N, C-alpha and C positions, 0 to 999 in steps of 0.2 A: 426484625433483623436490620441492622444498618451497617454500611460499609466503613464509615469513619472509625468505629470502635472495634471492629472485628477484622483482624489482619487476615485470617484465613479466608473469610468471606470476600473481602475486597480483592485479594489476590485471585481467587477463583472467578469472580465476576469479570475482572479485567481480562483474564485469560480467555474466558468464554466470549467476550466481545471481540477480542482479537482473532479468535477462531472464526467468528462470523465474517470478519473481513477477509480471511484467508481463502475460504473455499471458492468464492466467485473469482478471485484473482487467479488461483490455480486452474480453474475450469477454463477461463478465457485465454489466459496468457500461454498456457502450455498445452492443454488438451485440445481446445478448439483450433488454435493456430496450426497445430500439427495435423489435425484432420482436414483442414482446408488445404494445406500444402499437399497432402496425400490425394485430395480430390482434384488436383490440377492447378491450383492457384500458385503464383510465383511468390518468392519472398517479399518482393516490393508490394504486391497486391495485398498480402496479409498485414502489411503495416497499417492498413485501414482499421483492422481489428485491434491491434495492439495500441494504436494511437488513440482511438475513441475509448478504449477501456482504461488507458492510463491518464489521459488528459483531465478527466473530472477530479482526479486526486490533486491536481494543481489548484483547484478551486477552494481548497481548504483554507487558503488565506482569506477568501471572501466569507467563508462560513464562520471563521474564528471571531471577528468583531461582532457578527450577528449573535452568536451564542453568548458572548460576553456582555452584549448590550440588552438583549431581550431575555428575561429570565422569569421563572415562576418559583421563587424561593421556597414556598410552602411544599412544593413537590420535589425539591432538590434543584441545585443549580444546573446540573447536567443531564439528569435522568429523563426529563421530558423531551429533550432534543434527541437523546438516544432512542427513545421509544418511537418518536415521530419518524426518524430516519429509517428504522427497521420496518416500520409499516410501509414506507415508500419503497423500500427494497423488495418487500414481498409483493406489493401491488404491481410493480413493473414486470416482475416475472410471471405472475398470474395472468396479467393482461396480455402479454406476449404469447402465452401458451394458448389463449382462446382465439387468437386471430386466425390460426390455421396451422397446417403441418409444415414444419421446418426440419424434417428429418433428413432431407437430401442435402448433403454438404459438398456435392461435386460442382465444379465450375460449370456455369450455365443454368443452375437450378434457380428458380424464381419463386416469388410469393406475391399474390394479388393483395393490394392495399388500397384504402380510400385515398382520394386525391390529396387531402390535407396531410396525410401521413407521408405520401411520396414527396410533397413539397417540402416537408420538414426534413426528410432524409437527404434531400438534394444538396444541403449545405456541407455534408460530410466530405472531406478531402478524398478524392479518388473515387467517389460514388458513381460518376458518369451517368447521372440521371437527367433525362430530357423532359420537357414540358408535356410531351405527348405520351409518356409512359403510363401504363396502368398497373405495372408490376415492377418489382425491384429484385435484384439478386439476393439470395439468402445471406450472403456475406455482408451486404450493406444493411439489411434488416437487422441482423444480429448485432452488427456494430452499433446501430442506433439504439437498440434495446439496452445493451450493456453500457452505453454512454449514460442513459437515464438512470439505470440501476446504480452505476458507480457514482453518480452525483449524490444519491442518497447514502451510498456506502461511505463516501468521503466525508459527508456530514456526520455520520456516526463515528467515523475515525476521529474527527476533530473533537467531538463531545467526549469520546473515550479518553483521548490524550489529555484534555482539560481536566477530566475527572481524576486521572492518574496524578497530574500535577497537584491537584487540590488535596487528595487524601493520602498519598504515599509519604511516608517519613523519609528523611534524607538518607538514613543508613540502609534502607531497604530498596532504594530505587534501582541500583544496579542489578540486584538479584531478581526483583520483580520484573524489570524490563527484560531480563533473560527469559523468565517464564512466559511473559506476554509474547515475545517474539517467537519462542518455541511453540506457543499455542497457535500463533498465526501460521507457522509452517505446517503444523498438523492440519490446519484448515486447508492449506494449499495442497497437502497430500490427499485429502478427501476430494477436493475439487479436481485435482489432476488425475490421480489413479482411479478414484471412484467415478469421476466424470467420464473418463475414457471407457470404463466398463459399461456405464449407463448408455452412452452413445452407441457403443458397439452392440450391446445386447437389446436395448429397448428403444433407442432413438433419441433425438435431440429434445423432443417435447417432454418425454419422461424425465430426462436429466434436469430440465428447467423446473418441472413440478417438484422434484425431490429437493432442489435448492430452496424453493419457496417454503416448503414445509419446515426445513431446518431453520430458516429465518424466523418463522412464526413461533417455533419452540423456544428459541433464544429470547424473542420478544416477551414471551410469557414469563421467563425467568427474571427479566429486567423489571417487569411489573410487580414482582413479588418481594422486592427489597427496597429499602430506603437508603438515601445517601447518609443522612444524619438522624440521630435520635429525635423523635417528636414530630418529624415531618409527615405530611400526608402520603398515604400509599396510592390513593386515587383522588381525583378532584373532589369527589363527594365525601371523602373520608374525613375524620377528625384529625387535626394536627395544625402545625404552624411552622414558619421558617425557623431554622435553628438560631439565626441571629437577626434581630430587628434592624441591624445596620445594613443589611443586604437589600439593595433596591431592586425592584422588579424590572425597571427600565433604566438603562444607563446610556448616555450619549456615546455613539460610536466615534465622535470627534475626540472625546476624552480618551477612548481606547487607543486611537491612532496617535494621539499626542504622546501618550505613555509609551507606545511602541517606538516612536521616533526617539524618545529619550533613552530607551533601552538600547537601541541600535547605534546610538552616538558613540559608544565605546568601540575601540579597535577590535577587540576579540569577538564581540557579538556581531559586528558587521562582517568580519572575515568568515564567521560561521555560515553566513548565507552562501558564500562562494563554495565553501567546503561541501555544504549540503547538495548543491547543484552538481559539482564535478564528481563526487563520489558515486553518483547514480547513473551517469552517462554510460558507463561500461555495462551496467545491467540492462539498459534499454537496447544496446547493440546486441547483447547476448540472446535476448528473447527470440526474435525472428531468425537470427543467424544460426543459432544452435538447431532449431527445428529444421531449417532448410538443409543444413550440413548433414545431420544424422539421417534424414529421410532421403535426400538426393545424392549424397556421397557415400554414406555407409549403408544405405538401402534398408534402413529400419522401417517398420510399419509405424503408423501414427499411434496405434495402441501400445506398441512396445516402448516407443519413445516416451509417451505420457506416463506409462507405468514406471519407467526408470526415473523420470523426474519426480514422480510421486512417491518413490520408495528410497532409492539411493540419494537422490537430490535432497529430499526433505529430511532424511535421517541426518545427512551432513549439516543441514541448516539447523536442526534441533541441537545437535552437538555444538555447533559453532555459536549458537545463541546462548546456550547455557554456559559454555566456557567463557564467552565474552562477558556475560553478566558477572560471573564469578571472579574472573581475573581483573576486570576493570575496577572493581571495588578494592582490590588489594594492591595492584601495581600501577593504577592510573588509567584514566579514560583515554587520554591522547596516545599513550604508548601502545595500548591495545588496538586502537583504531589504526595506527600506523602499521602495525604488524599485519592486521587483516587486509589493509589496502595493498601492501607489498606482495602478499601471497596471491591475492586476486589478480593483480596486474601481471605478476610473473607467470601465473598459470595461463592467462589468455595469450600473452606474447609467445610463450613457449609452444603452446598448441598451434598457433598460427605458423610459427617458423618450422614446425614439423610437417607442414603440408605435403612435402614430397613423399612422405611415408603413409599418407592417408589411404592410398590405393592398395597398400600392401595388406595381404591377408593376415599377416602377423601383427598388424597395428590395431590397437583398440583405443578408440577415443572416449570410452566410457568414463575414464578418470577425471576428465575436465568438468563434468557435471557436479559431482560431489565436492571436488576441490574448490571450484569457483563459488558455488552456492554456500558452502560452509564458511569460506573466508569472508564473503559478503555479510553473512549473518553475524559472524564474530565482530566485524567492523561496525555494522549497523547498530547492534546493541550498545557497543561502547560509545558510539556517537549519540545515541538517544540519551544516555546518561549524561554525556557532556552537554548536550543541548538543554537538558533540564537544569544542570548546574548553572549555566550562564543565562538562563531565563529569569529576569527580575522585573521590578516595578509591578504595578497593579495590572499590567497587561501581559503578565508572564505566560498565560495560556495562549494568548494570541502570538506572542513571540515564538514560543515553542512550535506552534502550528505553522508559522511562517517557514521554519526550517523544514518541517515535514512537507509543506506544499512545494517549495522550490526543489526539494529532493525528488518528488514525483515528477516535477517538470523536467528535471534532469533525465529521468527514465524516458519521458516522452521525446526529448531531444535525441537521446541515444537511439530510440527505435526508428526515428526518421532517417538516421544514417544508413539504415538498411535499404533505402531507396537509391543509394549510390551504386552505380554500375561498376563496382570493384570486385576483384577476386575475393573469395571467401576468406582466405588466409590474411589478406590485407585488412579486412574489417576486424578480424580477431586481434591483430596487432594494434589497430587504431583504438579499439576498446581498451586494451591493456595499457596503452600509452596514456589515454585519458585518465586512467585511475591513478597515475603518478602525480597529477597536478594537485589534488587535495592533500597529498602527503607533505608537499612543500608548505601549503597553507596552514596545515595543522601545527607545524613547527613554529609558526608565527603567532599562534594564539596564546594568551595568558589568562586562563579561566580564573585563577585565584585572585586576579585584580578585579574581576567582576564581583566576586563574592565580597571582597574588601569594600567595594563601592556600595554594595547593597547594605552591608553592616553599618557603614558610615551614615547612609541615609536613614536607617532605622534609628540610630542614636540621635540624629538631628531632627527627627520627627517628620521627615519626608515620607510620602506614601510609597510603599514598595510592594 
C-alpha cells in the first residue's frame, strides 16, 4: 500500500495523523485549563498551561528546514519523521505517568521531582520555582510535560503538512484539507470530552495513559504504509527511493535561500502577517472562555469541557467541511474573509452583551459553536490558500512557516489573558484583532504567485 497512488489511503492517513494532533490539544487547552480554574487557579495563572502547550507549535519553522534537509528517501521523505515524532509523543506521556500521582489538580497540589527536573521547569514563565524547592506545583509539572510532548507533536505536524503538500493533487487540496481539519476537530473532541470524563472518573494519570495508547496505535498504522511504490517499509526491508534524484542530505542554507526567494513576492510576505493576526483571537478565547463560563455562568469544568467537545467540535467539523467545499468553488480568499467576519462579529457582540451575562434568561452557549465554527471555516480556506502560494523547492518549509507563525499568534493571544482587564473588554479586543487580517487578505494576489511559478518552470528555474 502506498499513499501517492491511492487517493482513499492518503486521505485516510492524513486524516488519522491530524486526529493524532487534535486530542492532546483538546485535552490541554480545554479540559485541563477548565479543571485547573475549577481547582482555584486564576485565568492569568492558567496562561502557563496554554502558553507552554501552544509555544512548541511555533517551533515548526525550525523543524521544517530540518525535515527538508535530512531525509531517508528509501523509507519515504516524510514517513520516518512522522514515526520518530509519534514515538517521542508516546514516550513523554509514558514517562510523565511513571513519575508519580498527578491526579490532584487543585491549587496548592505539588509533586516531588529530582533536582534536575526542577531546574529545568524553573525556566517556565510564571513557574515561581526557587533553588531550594524539592517539589513543584502540579500545574507547572503538567505545563512542562506538555511542552515536551507538543515539541514532538509539532514535529509530526510539520512532517504531515509536508506530506500533504507532496502527495495531494491540486484539485483535491481544498476538499482534503476540509477532511483533515475535520479529523483534527474530532481528535479535539476526544481530548476534550473524553479527557474530561477520564479525569473526572479515573484521574489524570489514567487520562495520560489513554492518550499514550492512542498515539502508539496510530504509530502502528504509519509503519504499515509506504509513501511511494517501491520504498522500504522498514529499514531492514527490501526497497529503494522512488527517485534517484532525491538526496538524503540537503543543505539547510539552500532551503533558507529558496524560502527567501519565495517570500520575496508581495503576496507570500503578506501571508505571514495574515497567519499571525488570524490566530490572536483564538489565543484570547482559550483561557477567557474557560474563566467566563466557570466563574460568571458557574458551569462545572466537566460541563464546560463536554460542551467544547460536543457543540464546539460539531461546529468545527461543519465549518471545516463547508470551508473546504466552498473555497474550491468560490475562492479561498472570499471564504477566509467570511469566516473572519463571523468570528470577529461573534466575539465583539458577546463582549458588548456583558450587562446581560448575569441575567437568568441569558445563555452564553451560542458563542462556543459560532466562534469555533467560523474559525474552522476560515482556517481551512487559509490552509488551501497557503498551499497555493507555496512555491520554489522550499514550498514545504514555506507552508510550515505560515503554520508556525499562526501558532505563535495563538501564543500571543493567550498572553493577553494576563492583562488585568474586564472580561468583556478582552472579548472585544479578541474580536477587533480578527479584523486586521481581513484588510490584509484584500491586498493579496495569489494568482500572481502561480503565474511566477509557471514562468520559472518554463525558464528551467527550480520550483
